[in-house]
Each structure stands twice: as C-alpha cells, then as structure tokens.
DSSP file (Angstrom, degrees, kcal/mol; ACC not computed):
  #  RESIDUE AA STRUCTURE BP1 BP2  ACC     N-H-->O    O-->H-N    N-H-->O    O-->H-N    TCO  KAPPA ALPHA  PHI   PSI    X-CA   Y-CA   Z-CA
    1    1 A X              0   0    0      0, 0.0     2,-0.3     0, 0.0    27,-0.0   0.000 360.0 360.0 360.0 129.3    0.0    0.0    0.0
    2    2 A X        +     0   0    0      2,-0.0    27,-2.4     0, 0.0    28,-0.5  -0.820 360.0 169.3-107.1 150.5    1.4    3.4   -0.9
    3    3 A X  E     -A   28   0A   0     -2,-0.3     2,-0.3    25,-0.2    25,-0.2  -0.934  15.5-160.2-149.8 168.7    0.4    6.6    0.8
    4    4 A X  E     -A   27   0A   0     23,-2.1    23,-3.5    -2,-0.3     2,-0.5  -0.955  24.1-111.8-148.2 166.1    1.3   10.2    1.1
    5    5 A X  E     +A   26   0A   0     -2,-0.3     2,-0.3    21,-0.2    21,-0.2  -0.880  41.2 160.3-104.2 133.2    0.8   13.1    3.5
    6    6 A X  E     -A   25   0A   0     19,-2.3    19,-2.2    -2,-0.5     2,-0.4  -0.983  44.5 -96.8-146.2 158.6   -1.4   16.0    2.4
    7    7 A X  E     +A   24   0A   0     -2,-0.3     2,-0.3    17,-0.2    17,-0.2  -0.612  48.4 174.5 -75.1 131.5   -3.3   18.9    4.0
    8    8 A X  E     -A   23   0A   0     15,-2.7    15,-2.4    -2,-0.4     2,-0.4  -0.989  37.2-112.0-137.4 145.3   -6.9   18.0    4.4
    9    9 A X  E     -A   22   0A   0     -2,-0.3     2,-0.4    13,-0.2    13,-0.2  -0.649  41.7-170.8 -70.8 131.1   -9.9   19.7    6.0
   10   10 A X  E     -A   21   0A   0     11,-3.1    11,-2.6    -2,-0.4     2,-0.5  -0.985  14.3-142.5-130.9 140.1  -10.9   17.5    9.0
   11   11 A X  E     +A   20   0A   0     -2,-0.4     2,-0.3     9,-0.2     9,-0.2  -0.869  21.2 176.4-105.9 129.9  -14.0   17.8   11.1
   12   12 A X  E     -A   19   0A   0      7,-2.9     7,-3.4    -2,-0.5     2,-0.6  -0.946  25.8-134.5-128.4 151.4  -13.8   17.2   14.9
   13   13 A X  E     -A   18   0A   0     -2,-0.3     2,-0.5     5,-0.2     5,-0.2  -0.938  24.2-180.0-107.1 118.3  -16.5   17.4   17.6
   14   14 A X  E >  S-A   17   0A   0      3,-3.2     3,-1.4    -2,-0.6    -2,-0.0  -0.969  73.3 -23.6-121.0 115.4  -15.2   19.2   20.7
   15   15 A X  T 3  S-     0   0    0     -2,-0.5    -1,-0.2     1,-0.3     3,-0.1   0.927 127.4 -49.3  47.0  54.3  -17.8   19.6   23.5
   16   16 A X  T 3  S+     0   0    0      1,-0.2     2,-0.5    -3,-0.1    -1,-0.3   0.634 117.5 115.0  63.0  17.1  -20.7   19.3   21.1
   17   17 A X  E <   -A   14   0A   0     -3,-1.4    -3,-3.2     2,-0.0     2,-0.5  -0.970  64.5-132.8-117.1 129.2  -19.2   21.9   18.8
   18   18 A X  E     -A   13   0A   0     -2,-0.5     2,-0.5    -5,-0.2    -5,-0.2  -0.687  24.8-172.4 -82.1 127.8  -18.0   21.0   15.3
   19   19 A X  E     -A   12   0A   0     -7,-3.4    -7,-2.9    -2,-0.5     2,-0.5  -0.984   7.9-160.2-122.6 124.7  -14.6   22.3   14.5
   20   20 A X  E     +A   11   0A   0     -2,-0.5     2,-0.3    -9,-0.2    -9,-0.2  -0.917  17.5 174.0-106.1 129.4  -13.1   22.1   11.0
   21   21 A X  E     -A   10   0A   0    -11,-2.6   -11,-3.1    -2,-0.5     2,-0.6  -0.921  33.0-124.4-130.8 156.8   -9.3   22.4   10.8
   22   22 A X  E     +A    9   0A   0     -2,-0.3     2,-0.3   -13,-0.2   -13,-0.2  -0.912  49.5 150.3-100.8 118.6   -6.8   22.1    8.0
   23   23 A X  E     -A    8   0A   0    -15,-2.4   -15,-2.7    -2,-0.6     2,-0.1  -0.966  50.0 -85.3-147.6 159.5   -4.2   19.6    9.0
   24   24 A X  E     -A    7   0A   0     -2,-0.3     2,-0.3   -17,-0.2   -17,-0.2  -0.412  46.7-179.0 -64.8 140.1   -1.8   17.0    7.6
   25   25 A X  E     -A    6   0A   0    -19,-2.2   -19,-2.3    -2,-0.1     2,-0.6  -0.988  31.8-118.1-140.2 149.2   -3.3   13.6    7.0
   26   26 A X  E     -AB   5  35A   0      9,-0.6     9,-3.6    -2,-0.3     2,-0.4  -0.798  37.9-163.8 -86.5 123.5   -1.9   10.3    5.7
   27   27 A X  E     -AB   4  34A   0    -23,-3.5   -23,-2.1    -2,-0.6     2,-0.4  -0.926  20.3-124.3-119.6 132.3   -3.8    9.5    2.5
   28   28 A X  E  >  -A    3   0A   0      5,-2.9     4,-2.4    -2,-0.4   -25,-0.2  -0.594  17.6-145.2 -71.1 125.3   -4.0    6.1    0.7
   29   29 A X  T  4 S+     0   0    0    -27,-2.4    -1,-0.1    -2,-0.4   -26,-0.1   0.822  95.4  45.7 -63.3 -32.0   -2.9    6.6   -2.9
   30   30 A X  T  4 S+     0   0    0    -28,-0.5    -1,-0.2     1,-0.1   -27,-0.1   0.925 127.2  22.9 -79.7 -46.1   -5.4    4.1   -4.2
   31   31 A X  T  4 S-     0   0    0      2,-0.1    -2,-0.2     0, 0.0    -1,-0.1   0.622  89.6-134.9 -97.9 -15.1   -8.6    5.1   -2.4
   32   32 A X     <  +     0   0    0     -4,-2.4     2,-0.3     1,-0.3    -3,-0.1   0.691  60.6 136.9  64.1  19.8   -7.7    8.7   -1.6
   33   33 A X        -     0   0    0     -5,-0.2    -5,-2.9     1,-0.1     2,-0.3  -0.670  63.1-102.1 -95.3 151.2   -9.1    8.0    2.0
   34   34 A X  E     -B   27   0A   0     -2,-0.3     2,-0.4    -7,-0.2    -7,-0.3  -0.554  35.2-150.1 -72.1 133.4   -7.4    9.2    5.2
   35   35 A X  E     -B   26   0A   0     -9,-3.6    -9,-0.6    -2,-0.3     2,-0.1  -0.836  26.7 -98.8-104.6 141.9   -5.5    6.4    6.9
   36   36 A X        +     0   0    0     -2,-0.4     2,-0.3   -11,-0.1   -11,-0.0  -0.393  45.1 169.7 -61.4 129.6   -5.1    6.3   10.7
   37   37 A X     >  -     0   0    0     -2,-0.1     4,-3.3     1,-0.1     5,-0.3  -0.904  25.8-150.1-141.9 112.3   -1.7    7.7   11.8
   38   38 A X  H  > S+     0   0    0     -2,-0.3     4,-2.6     1,-0.2     5,-0.2   0.881  94.7  45.5 -52.6 -47.9   -1.4    8.2   15.5
   39   39 A X  H  > S+     0   0    0      2,-0.2     4,-2.0     1,-0.2    -1,-0.2   0.939 117.8  41.6 -65.3 -48.2    1.1   11.1   15.3
   40   40 A X  H  > S+     0   0    0      2,-0.2     4,-2.1     1,-0.2    -2,-0.2   0.894 115.8  50.3 -66.5 -39.7   -0.8   13.0   12.5
   41   41 A X  H  X S+     0   0    0     -4,-3.3     4,-2.6     2,-0.2    -2,-0.2   0.908 110.2  49.6 -66.2 -41.9   -4.2   12.4   14.1
   42   42 A X  H  X S+     0   0    0     -4,-2.6     4,-2.5    -5,-0.3    -1,-0.2   0.901 110.4  51.0 -63.0 -39.9   -3.0   13.6   17.5
   43   43 A X  H  X S+     0   0    0     -4,-2.0     4,-1.9    -5,-0.2    -1,-0.2   0.906 111.3  48.2 -63.8 -40.7   -1.6   16.7   15.9
   44   44 A X  H  X S+     0   0    0     -4,-2.1     4,-2.1     2,-0.2    -2,-0.2   0.913 110.9  50.2 -66.0 -42.9   -4.9   17.3   14.1
   45   45 A X  H  X S+     0   0    0     -4,-2.6     4,-2.5     1,-0.2    -2,-0.2   0.913 109.1  52.0 -61.5 -42.3   -6.9   16.8   17.3
   46   46 A X  H  X S+     0   0    0     -4,-2.5     4,-2.5     1,-0.2    -1,-0.2   0.888 107.8  52.1 -62.6 -38.1   -4.7   19.2   19.1
   47   47 A X  H  X S+     0   0    0     -4,-1.9     4,-2.4     2,-0.2    -1,-0.2   0.901 109.2  50.2 -62.6 -40.4   -5.3   21.8   16.4
   48   48 A X  H  X S+     0   0    0     -4,-2.1     4,-2.4     2,-0.2    -2,-0.2   0.913 111.4  48.1 -64.3 -42.6   -9.1   21.3   16.8
   49   49 A X  H  X S+     0   0    0     -4,-2.5     4,-2.8     2,-0.2    -2,-0.2   0.903 110.7  51.7 -64.1 -40.8   -8.7   21.8   20.6
   50   50 A X  H  X S+     0   0    0     -4,-2.5     4,-2.4     2,-0.2    -2,-0.2   0.909 110.5  48.1 -62.6 -41.4   -6.6   24.9   20.1
   51   51 A X  H  X S+     0   0    0     -4,-2.4     4,-2.8     2,-0.2    -2,-0.2   0.904 111.3  50.5 -65.6 -40.4   -9.3   26.3   17.7
   52   52 A X  H  X S+     0   0    0     -4,-2.4     4,-1.8     2,-0.2    -2,-0.2   0.920 110.1  50.5 -61.9 -44.0  -12.0   25.5   20.3
   53   53 A X  H  X>S+     0   0    0     -4,-2.8     5,-2.2     1,-0.2     4,-0.6   0.937 112.4  47.0 -57.8 -47.2  -10.0   27.3   23.0
   54   54 A X  H ><5S+     0   0    0     -4,-2.4     3,-0.8     1,-0.2    -2,-0.2   0.921 112.9  48.2 -61.9 -45.9   -9.6   30.3   20.8
   55   55 A X  H 3<5S+     0   0    0     -4,-2.8    -1,-0.2     1,-0.2    -2,-0.2   0.780 121.5  35.8 -65.3 -27.3  -13.2   30.4   19.8
   56   56 A X  H 3<5S-     0   0    0     -4,-1.8    -1,-0.2    -5,-0.2    -2,-0.2   0.219 107.6-114.9-117.0  12.7  -14.4   30.1   23.5
   57   57 A X  T <<5 +     0   0    0     -3,-0.8     2,-0.4    -4,-0.6    -3,-0.2   0.928  56.8 161.6  54.7  51.8  -11.7   32.1   25.3
   58   58 A X      < -     0   0    0     -5,-2.2    -1,-0.2    -8,-0.1    -2,-0.1  -0.871  43.0-109.1-106.2 136.0  -10.3   29.0   27.2
   59   59 A X        -     0   0    0     -2,-0.4    39,-0.3     1,-0.1     2,-0.1  -0.260  35.3-124.4 -62.3 147.9   -6.8   29.2   28.7
   60   60 A X     >  -     0   0    0      1,-0.1     4,-1.8    37,-0.1     5,-0.1  -0.454  18.5-111.5 -89.8 165.0   -4.2   27.1   27.0
   61   61 A X  H  > S+     0   0    0      1,-0.2     4,-2.3     2,-0.2     5,-0.2   0.909 120.9  51.8 -57.9 -43.3   -2.0   24.5   28.5
   62   62 A X  H  > S+     0   0    0      1,-0.2     4,-2.9     2,-0.2    -1,-0.2   0.862 104.5  56.3 -66.2 -35.4    1.0   26.8   28.1
   63   63 A X  H  > S+     0   0    0      2,-0.2     4,-2.3     1,-0.2    -1,-0.2   0.916 109.2  46.9 -59.6 -42.5   -0.8   29.6   29.9
   64   64 A X  H  X S+     0   0    0     -4,-1.8     4,-2.5     2,-0.2    -2,-0.2   0.925 113.2  48.0 -66.5 -44.9   -1.3   27.4   32.9
   65   65 A X  H  X S+     0   0    0     -4,-2.3     4,-2.5     1,-0.2    -2,-0.2   0.933 112.8  48.7 -61.5 -46.1    2.3   26.2   32.8
   66   66 A X  H  X S+     0   0    0     -4,-2.9     4,-2.4     1,-0.2    -1,-0.2   0.901 111.6  49.4 -62.1 -41.1    3.6   29.8   32.5
   67   67 A X  H  X S+     0   0    0     -4,-2.3     4,-1.5    -5,-0.2    -1,-0.2   0.935 110.8  50.0 -62.9 -45.8    1.3   31.0   35.4
   68   68 A X  H  <>S+     0   0    0     -4,-2.5     5,-3.1     1,-0.2     3,-0.2   0.917 113.1  46.1 -58.5 -44.7    2.5   28.1   37.6
   69   69 A X  H ><5S+     0   0    0     -4,-2.5     3,-1.3     3,-0.2    -1,-0.2   0.862 104.2  62.3 -68.4 -35.9    6.2   29.0   36.8
   70   70 A X  H 3<5S+     0   0    0     -4,-2.4    -1,-0.2     1,-0.3    -2,-0.2   0.883 115.5  32.7 -55.8 -39.6    5.6   32.7   37.4
   71   71 A X  T 3<5S-     0   0    0     -4,-1.5    -1,-0.3    -3,-0.2    67,-0.2   0.223 112.2-117.0-104.5  13.5    4.7   31.9   41.0
   72   72 A X  T < 5 +     0   0    0     -3,-1.3     2,-0.4     1,-0.2    -3,-0.2   0.860  59.3 159.5  55.9  40.0    7.0   29.0   41.4
   73   73 A X      < -     0   0    0     -5,-3.1    -1,-0.2    -6,-0.2     2,-0.1  -0.748  35.1-141.5 -94.8 138.3    4.1   26.6   42.0
   74   74 A X     >  -     0   0    0     -2,-0.4     4,-2.5     1,-0.1     5,-0.2  -0.461  34.4-104.8 -80.8 167.8    4.3   22.9   41.5
   75   75 A X  H  > S+     0   0    0      1,-0.2     4,-2.4     2,-0.2     5,-0.2   0.908 124.7  52.6 -59.0 -40.0    1.3   21.1   40.0
   76   76 A X  H  > S+     0   0    0      2,-0.2     4,-1.9     1,-0.2    -1,-0.2   0.926 109.0  47.7 -61.8 -46.5    0.5   19.9   43.5
   77   77 A X  H  > S+     0   0    0      1,-0.2     4,-2.2     2,-0.2    -2,-0.2   0.918 112.6  48.5 -63.7 -43.6    0.6   23.4   45.0
   78   78 A X  H  X S+     0   0    0     -4,-2.5     4,-2.2     1,-0.2    -1,-0.2   0.902 109.1  53.8 -63.1 -39.4   -1.6   24.9   42.3
   79   79 A X  H  X>S+     0   0    0     -4,-2.4     5,-2.3    -5,-0.2     4,-0.9   0.886 107.9  50.5 -62.8 -37.5   -4.0   22.0   42.7
   80   80 A X  H  <5S+     0   0    0     -4,-1.9     3,-0.4     2,-0.2    -1,-0.2   0.925 110.5  48.8 -65.1 -44.5   -4.3   22.8   46.5
   81   81 A X  H  <5S+     0   0    0     -4,-2.2    -2,-0.2     1,-0.2    -1,-0.2   0.870 118.2  39.9 -63.8 -35.9   -4.9   26.5   45.8
   82   82 A X  H  <5S-     0   0    0     -4,-2.2    -1,-0.2    -5,-0.2    -2,-0.2   0.518 108.4-123.8 -90.9  -6.1   -7.6   25.7   43.3
   83   83 A X  T  <5S+     0   0    0     -4,-0.9     2,-0.3    -3,-0.4    -3,-0.2   0.912  72.6 114.2  60.8  45.6   -9.1   22.8   45.3
   84   84 A X  S   <S-     0   0    0     -5,-2.3    -1,-0.3    -6,-0.1    -2,-0.1  -0.832  73.6 -85.8-130.0 172.0   -8.7   20.3   42.5
   85   85 A X     >  -     0   0    0     -2,-0.3     4,-1.5     1,-0.1     3,-0.3  -0.433  29.3-123.0 -78.3 155.9   -6.5   17.2   42.2
   86   86 A X  H  > S+     0   0    0      1,-0.2     4,-2.3     2,-0.2     5,-0.1   0.814 114.7  60.9 -67.0 -27.9   -2.9   17.4   41.0
   87   87 A X  H  > S+     0   0    0      2,-0.2     4,-2.3     1,-0.2    -1,-0.2   0.854 100.9  54.4 -64.2 -34.0   -3.9   14.9   38.3
   88   88 A X  H  > S+     0   0    0     -3,-0.3     4,-2.4     2,-0.2    -2,-0.2   0.927 107.9  47.8 -64.9 -45.3   -6.4   17.4   37.1
   89   89 A X  H  X S+     0   0    0     -4,-1.5     4,-2.3     1,-0.2    -2,-0.2   0.920 110.9  52.2 -61.0 -43.2   -3.7   20.1   36.8
   90   90 A X  H  X S+     0   0    0     -4,-2.3     4,-1.0     1,-0.2    -1,-0.2   0.911 109.4  49.2 -59.2 -43.6   -1.5   17.6   34.9
   91   91 A X  H  <>S+     0   0    0     -4,-2.3     5,-2.5     1,-0.2     3,-0.5   0.905 109.6  51.5 -64.0 -41.6   -4.3   16.8   32.5
   92   92 A X  H ><5S+     0   0    0     -4,-2.4     3,-1.1     1,-0.2    -1,-0.2   0.899 109.1  50.9 -60.9 -39.9   -4.9   20.5   31.9
   93   93 A X  H 3<5S+     0   0    0     -4,-2.3    -1,-0.2     1,-0.3    -2,-0.2   0.698 107.7  53.6 -72.3 -18.3   -1.2   21.0   31.1
   94   94 A X  T 3<5S-     0   0    0     -4,-1.0    -1,-0.3    -3,-0.5    -2,-0.2   0.441 132.6 -87.1 -94.1  -1.3   -1.4   18.1   28.7
   95   95 A X  T < 5S+     0   0    0     -3,-1.1    -3,-0.2    -4,-0.4    -2,-0.1   0.363  76.6 142.8 118.8  -6.3   -4.3   19.7   26.8
   96   96 A X      < -     0   0    0     -5,-2.5    -1,-0.3    -6,-0.1     2,-0.3  -0.446  56.6-112.5 -66.2 139.9   -7.5   18.6   28.4
   97   97 A X        -     0   0    0     -2,-0.1    -1,-0.1     1,-0.1     3,-0.1  -0.567  30.1-127.0 -75.1 130.3  -10.0   21.4   28.4
   98   98 A X        -     0   0    0     -2,-0.3    -1,-0.1   -39,-0.3   -10,-0.0  -0.361  31.0 -95.3 -72.0 157.7  -10.8   22.8   31.9
   99   99 A X     >  -     0   0    0      1,-0.1     4,-2.8    -2,-0.0     5,-0.2  -0.227  39.9-104.6 -62.6 163.3  -14.4   23.0   33.1
  100  100 A X  H  > S+     0   0    0      1,-0.2     4,-2.5     2,-0.2     5,-0.2   0.906 120.5  49.3 -60.0 -42.6  -16.0   26.4   32.6
  101  101 A X  H  > S+     0   0    0      2,-0.2     4,-2.0     1,-0.2    -1,-0.2   0.909 113.8  44.4 -67.1 -41.0  -15.7   27.3   36.3
  102  102 A X  H  > S+     0   0    0      2,-0.2     4,-2.9     1,-0.2    -1,-0.2   0.895 112.2  53.3 -69.8 -38.5  -12.1   26.4   36.5
  103  103 A X  H  X S+     0   0    0     -4,-2.8     4,-2.8     2,-0.2    -2,-0.2   0.931 109.5  48.6 -59.2 -45.1  -11.4   28.2   33.2
  104  104 A X  H  X S+     0   0    0     -4,-2.5     4,-2.1     2,-0.2    -1,-0.2   0.890 111.8  49.4 -62.9 -38.7  -13.0   31.3   34.6
  105  105 A X  H  X S+     0   0    0     -4,-2.0     4,-2.7     2,-0.2     5,-0.3   0.932 110.8  49.9 -65.4 -45.2  -11.0   31.1   37.8
  106  106 A X  H  X S+     0   0    0     -4,-2.9     4,-2.4     1,-0.2     5,-0.2   0.944 110.9  49.4 -56.6 -49.2   -7.8   30.6   35.8
  107  107 A X  H  X S+     0   0    0     -4,-2.8     4,-1.4     1,-0.2    -1,-0.2   0.892 112.4  48.9 -59.1 -40.1   -8.6   33.7   33.6
  108  108 A X  H  X S+     0   0    0     -4,-2.1     4,-1.1    -5,-0.2     8,-0.2   0.953 115.6  40.1 -65.8 -50.5   -9.3   35.8   36.7
  109  109 A X  H  < S+     0   0    0     -4,-2.7     7,-0.3     1,-0.2    -1,-0.2   0.777 115.0  53.4 -74.2 -24.3   -6.1   34.9   38.7
  110  110 A X  H  < S+     0   0    0     -4,-2.4    -1,-0.2    -5,-0.3    -2,-0.2   0.791 115.7  38.7 -77.6 -27.2   -4.0   35.1   35.5
  111  111 A X  H  < S+     0   0    0     -4,-1.4     2,-0.4    -5,-0.2    -2,-0.2   0.570 118.6  46.5 -98.4  -9.8   -5.1   38.5   34.6
  112  112 A X     X  -     0   0    0     -4,-1.1     4,-2.0     1,-0.1     3,-0.3  -0.892  56.7-166.4-141.6 105.7   -5.3   40.0   38.1
  113  113 A X  H  > S+     0   0    0     -2,-0.4     4,-2.7     1,-0.2     5,-0.2   0.842  92.9  58.2 -59.3 -34.2   -2.5   39.6   40.7
  114  114 A X  H  > S+     0   0    0      2,-0.2     4,-2.2     1,-0.2    -1,-0.2   0.916 105.3  49.6 -63.8 -42.4   -4.8   40.8   43.5
  115  115 A X  H  > S+     0   0    0     -3,-0.3     4,-2.3    -7,-0.2    -1,-0.2   0.909 111.2  49.6 -62.3 -41.6   -7.3   38.1   42.7
  116  116 A X  H  X S+     0   0    0     -4,-2.0     4,-3.1    -7,-0.3    -2,-0.2   0.933 110.3  49.7 -63.6 -43.5   -4.5   35.5   42.8
  117  117 A X  H  X S+     0   0    0     -4,-2.7     4,-2.9     2,-0.2    -1,-0.2   0.856 109.2  52.7 -65.4 -33.4   -3.2   36.8   46.1
  118  118 A X  H  X S+     0   0    0     -4,-2.2     4,-1.8     2,-0.2    -1,-0.2   0.938 112.5  44.6 -63.8 -46.1   -6.7   36.7   47.6
  119  119 A X  H  X S+     0   0    0     -4,-2.3     4,-1.6     2,-0.2    -2,-0.2   0.927 114.2  50.2 -62.1 -45.2   -7.0   33.0   46.5
  120  120 A X  H  X S+     0   0    0     -4,-3.1     4,-1.8     1,-0.2     3,-0.3   0.931 110.1  49.4 -58.7 -47.5   -3.5   32.4   47.8
  121  121 A X  H  < S+     0   0    0     -4,-2.9     4,-0.3     1,-0.2    -1,-0.2   0.826 109.5  52.9 -64.6 -31.4   -4.2   34.0   51.2
  122  122 A X  H  < S+     0   0    0     -4,-1.8    -1,-0.2    -5,-0.2    -2,-0.2   0.838 125.5  23.0 -68.8 -33.2   -7.4   31.9   51.5
  123  123 A X  H >< S+     0   0    0     -4,-1.6     3,-2.0    -3,-0.3     4,-0.3   0.389  88.2 103.8-118.3   2.3   -5.7   28.6   50.9
  124  124 A X  G >< S+     0   0    0     -4,-1.8     3,-1.5     1,-0.3    -3,-0.1   0.769  72.9  67.0 -63.6 -25.5   -2.0   29.2   51.8
  125  125 A X  G 3  S+     0   0    0     -4,-0.3    -1,-0.3     1,-0.3    -2,-0.1   0.655  94.3  60.1 -70.1 -12.4   -2.3   27.3   55.1
  126  126 A X  G <  S+     0   0    0     -3,-2.0    -1,-0.3     2,-0.1    -2,-0.2   0.569  93.8  85.2 -86.7 -10.4   -2.9   24.1   53.1
  127  127 A X  S <  S-     0   0    0     -3,-1.5     2,-0.1    -4,-0.3   -50,-0.0  -0.501  90.7 -98.7 -88.5 158.1    0.5   24.5   51.4
  128  128 A X     >  -     0   0    0     -2,-0.2     4,-2.5     1,-0.1     3,-0.2  -0.447  38.3-112.9 -66.3 150.7    3.8   23.3   52.7
  129  129 A X  H  > S+     0   0    0      1,-0.2     4,-2.3     2,-0.2     5,-0.2   0.898 117.5  50.8 -55.1 -44.8    5.8   26.1   54.3
  130  130 A X  H  > S+     0   0    0      1,-0.2     4,-1.9     2,-0.2    -1,-0.2   0.870 110.5  49.2 -64.8 -36.3    8.5   26.0   51.6
  131  131 A X  H  > S+     0   0    0     -3,-0.2     4,-1.9     2,-0.2    -1,-0.2   0.896 110.3  51.2 -68.5 -39.7    5.8   26.2   48.8
  132  132 A X  H  X S+     0   0    0     -4,-2.5     4,-2.2     1,-0.2    -2,-0.2   0.915 110.3  49.3 -61.5 -43.4    4.1   29.1   50.6
  133  133 A X  H  X S+     0   0    0     -4,-2.3     4,-2.6    -5,-0.2     5,-0.2   0.873 107.1  55.2 -66.0 -38.2    7.5   31.0   50.8
  134  134 A X  H  X S+     0   0    0     -4,-1.9     4,-2.4     2,-0.2    -1,-0.2   0.929 110.1  45.7 -60.5 -45.4    8.2   30.4   47.1
  135  135 A X  H  X S+     0   0    0     -4,-1.9     4,-2.6     2,-0.2    -2,-0.2   0.929 112.5  50.6 -64.6 -44.7    4.9   32.0   46.1
  136  136 A X  H  X S+     0   0    0     -4,-2.2     4,-1.6     1,-0.2    -1,-0.2   0.898 112.8  45.9 -61.6 -40.7    5.4   34.9   48.4
  137  137 A X  H  X S+     0   0    0     -4,-2.6     4,-1.2     2,-0.2    -1,-0.2   0.891 113.0  50.1 -71.0 -37.4    8.9   35.6   47.1
  138  138 A X  H  X S+     0   0    0     -4,-2.4     4,-1.0    -5,-0.2    -2,-0.2   0.883 108.1  53.5 -65.1 -37.8    7.7   35.2   43.5
  139  139 A X  H  < S+     0   0    0     -4,-2.6     3,-0.5     1,-0.2    -1,-0.2   0.887 104.9  54.3 -66.2 -37.3    4.9   37.7   44.1
  140  140 A X  H  < S+     0   0    0     -4,-1.6    -1,-0.2     1,-0.2    -2,-0.2   0.821 106.9  52.4 -64.7 -30.3    7.4   40.3   45.5
  141  141 A X  H  <        0   0    0     -4,-1.2    -1,-0.2     1,-0.2    -2,-0.2   0.727 360.0 360.0 -77.5 -22.4    9.4   40.0   42.3
  142  142 A X     <        0   0    0     -4,-1.0    -1,-0.2    -3,-0.5    -2,-0.2   0.450 360.0 360.0 -91.0 360.0    6.4   40.6   40.0
C-alpha cells in the first residue's frame, strides 16, 4: 500500500461543537481515503482543541504552565490552591479542556494579581511552608 501526506480539512467534535481544521493527514494513494496515523491524528486533534480554545476564550496548557512557573508553583501546590487534584492540573497542562468554572478562575487569577493573592491567602495554610514561601517571594518580584 502506498500513501502520502497532504493537508486536508478535517472535522472534529469538541464539546458538542463541530470544529473544522486544515491539517496533515496520511492518505491512501489508491482510495484517496485518510489512513489512521497516531502522530498526525493527534496533531490534528490538538489543532481542533486549540481552535476551540480560541473560539471560546479558554486558557491554554501553556498559559497554565507559565502561570505556575511565574509563582514557582508545583502542580501539587496549584491544585491545592484551586481545590482540584494534582492529576487534574497535569491533564490541563497536557491539553485537556478545563471546566467552565475552573477556566473562569484561571482567567481571573492570571489577569489580576490581586485576585491571585486573595486566593493564595485563603488557601495558603494548606500548602507546605516552603511552597508558601516560594509563592510569596515570586509575588514580591512581580
């Protein structure tokens, strides 16, 4: 079987919304049908998720990672502050879409240092002393 890679419009359903993206696909030369290719398919799915994020004002995985690093937070520490599991933070950083309420919270604390410090002050006693100190020192630098 011979095949080639070409750009194709592909339709994905993300949270009951149809998203069409142009992405590389492995195509069978004989049938002109798209053939499953894990790497290309994952890349296309990620493009669809990125478009959905853009269309719906959802924070990106990289935004979450950058925010965490800005305040020297581990995934565990951030999960404690947000009252979610550390596995949830890990999934968000790998591309899973956050719930609407968590997305709104992320947008608020990422755009407003005062909001983040209020959240931090409410939950800081649940953090390890060293994690609390890291955030406090990072906040002083920003």
